[in-house]
C-alpha positions in Angstrom: 34.7 20.3 101.4 36.0 22.5 102.9 39.1 20.1 104.7 40.4 19.8 101.3 43.4 22.2 99.8 41.2 23.3 97.0 39.6 26.9 95.9 36.5 25.5 96.8 37.7 24.1 100.0 38.5 27.4 101.1 35.6 29.3 99.2 32.9 26.3 101.4 34.8 27.2 104.5 33.9 30.5 104.6 30.4 29.0 103.5 30.0 27.5 107.0 31.5 30.1 108.8 28.7 32.1 108.3 25.6 29.3 109.0 24.4 28.9 112.1 22.6 25.4 113.4 21.3 23.4 116.7 24.6 21.7 118.2 27.2 23.6 116.2 31.2 23.4 117.6 31.7 26.9 118.3 28.1 27.8 117.6 27.6 31.3 120.2 24.9 30.1 122.8 21.2 31.2 122.2 20.7 34.6 123.5 17.6 34.6 125.7 14.3 36.4 125.5 14.1 39.3 127.4 11.7 39.7 130.2 8.2 41.5 129.9 10.0 44.4 132.2 12.7 44.1 129.9 11.5 43.9 127.3 9.4 47.3 127.9 12.6 48.3 128.8 13.9 48.2 125.0 10.9 49.9 123.8 11.6 52.7 126.5 14.8 52.6 125.1 14.5 52.8 121.2 12.3 56.1 121.9 14.5 57.9 124.1 17.2 56.1 121.6 15.4 58.3 118.3 15.0 60.6 120.7 18.4 61.6 121.8 20.9 59.4 119.8 20.0 59.2 117.2 22.1 61.8 116.4 25.4 61.6 116.3 25.7 57.2 117.0 23.0 57.1 113.2 19.4 55.0 112.8 21.6 51.9 112.2 24.1 52.2 116.2 27.4 52.9 113.4 28.1 56.4 115.0 30.3 59.0 112.3 33.5 59.8 111.8 35.3 61.3 113.6 31.7 62.6 115.6 30.2 59.2 116.9 31.1 56.3 117.6 30.2 53.2 116.8 28.3 51.2 119.2 28.0 48.0 116.8 30.7 45.0 118.6 31.6 48.3 120.8 33.9 46.6 124.2 32.9 49.3 126.1 29.0 49.5 125.0 28.2 46.2 125.5 31.4 45.2 128.3 29.6 45.6 132.5 26.9 47.6 131.8 28.7 49.3 134.6 31.1 50.8 132.0 28.1 52.6 129.3 26.4 53.7 132.2 29.6 55.2 133.7 29.8 57.1 129.5 25.9 58.6 130.3 25.6 59.6 133.3 29.5 61.5 133.3 30.8 61.4 129.9 33.2 60.3 127.3 36.7 61.0 126.1 37.9 59.3 123.1 39.7 59.6 120.0 36.7 60.6 117.6 35.9 62.9 120.7 33.2 64.1 123.2 30.2 62.2 124.5 28.8 64.4 126.7 27.1 63.5 129.8 23.4 62.9 130.1 23.1 61.5 133.7 21.7 64.7 135.2 19.3 65.0 132.1 17.9 61.1 131.6 15.9 59.6 135.5 18.1 56.1 136.6 14.7 55.1 134.3 15.8 56.6 130.9 19.0 55.3 130.8 18.6 51.7 132.0 15.9 51.8 129.0 18.3 53.1 125.9 22.1 50.3 127.4 19.1 48.1 127.1 18.0 48.9 123.7 21.6 49.7 122.7 23.4 45.8 124.1 21.0 44.5 122.1 19.7 45.6 119.2 21.5 45.6 115.6 21.0 41.6 116.3 23.8 42.4 119.6 23.4 40.5 122.7 24.8 42.2 125.5 22.2 41.8 129.5 20.0 44.4 129.5 20.1 46.5 132.1 18.0 47.5 135.1 17.4 50.8 137.3 19.7 49.2 140.1 22.3 49.7 138.7 22.3 52.7 137.3 21.1 53.5 140.4 24.1 52.0 142.3 27.1 53.7 139.5 25.2 57.4 139.9 25.6 56.8 143.1 29.8 55.1 143.3 30.3 58.0 141.2 28.0 60.4 142.3 31.7 62.7 142.6 33.1 61.9 139.4 33.1 66.2 137.3 34.4 64.9 134.7 34.4 63.2 131.3 36.7 59.4 131.7 38.8 59.2 129.5 38.9 56.0 127.2 41.8 54.4 129.0 40.2 54.3 132.2 37.0 52.7 131.0 39.1 49.9 128.7 40.7 49.5 132.5 37.3 48.1 133.8 37.0 45.9 130.9 37.5 42.0 132.4 41.4 40.4 132.1 40.4 38.9 127.9 37.6 41.8 127.3 35.1 40.7 124.9 37.4 40.9 121.4 35.5 43.3 120.5 36.9 46.6 119.8 36.2 50.4 122.2 
């Protein structure tokens, strides 16, 4: 029915695009479950998000116009873990405003936890982040004295990106 040329065919194709089943051609691979350690990190990150991030980014992660970017489907939030880690450590200047740095306030474990939460909450399938990754980025970027720009961070996204917005 979806392959036809009628108005009903277009509607059937729209329904098929929203329905998932095992083995569906082009379907996304299932998201691997978090390990017990990663789940603990996720749970700790939920608390950090609720107490610090939620005021600007909202309980649903969708941000606020002219204040905070949406974290849903964000190329920078869901890209390689080093990118959002840089944002939390040193902040980000962008078209919406300034994301303040929290690297001097949060431990590596807290940053890993909140990033794991952001990358896996709201139906997102980003990989978890560990404290070793945060520590490595902290060491590599230790001399940074100003927030990252959107252009600097976007340049770190692998070629082809994720098709998501920054």
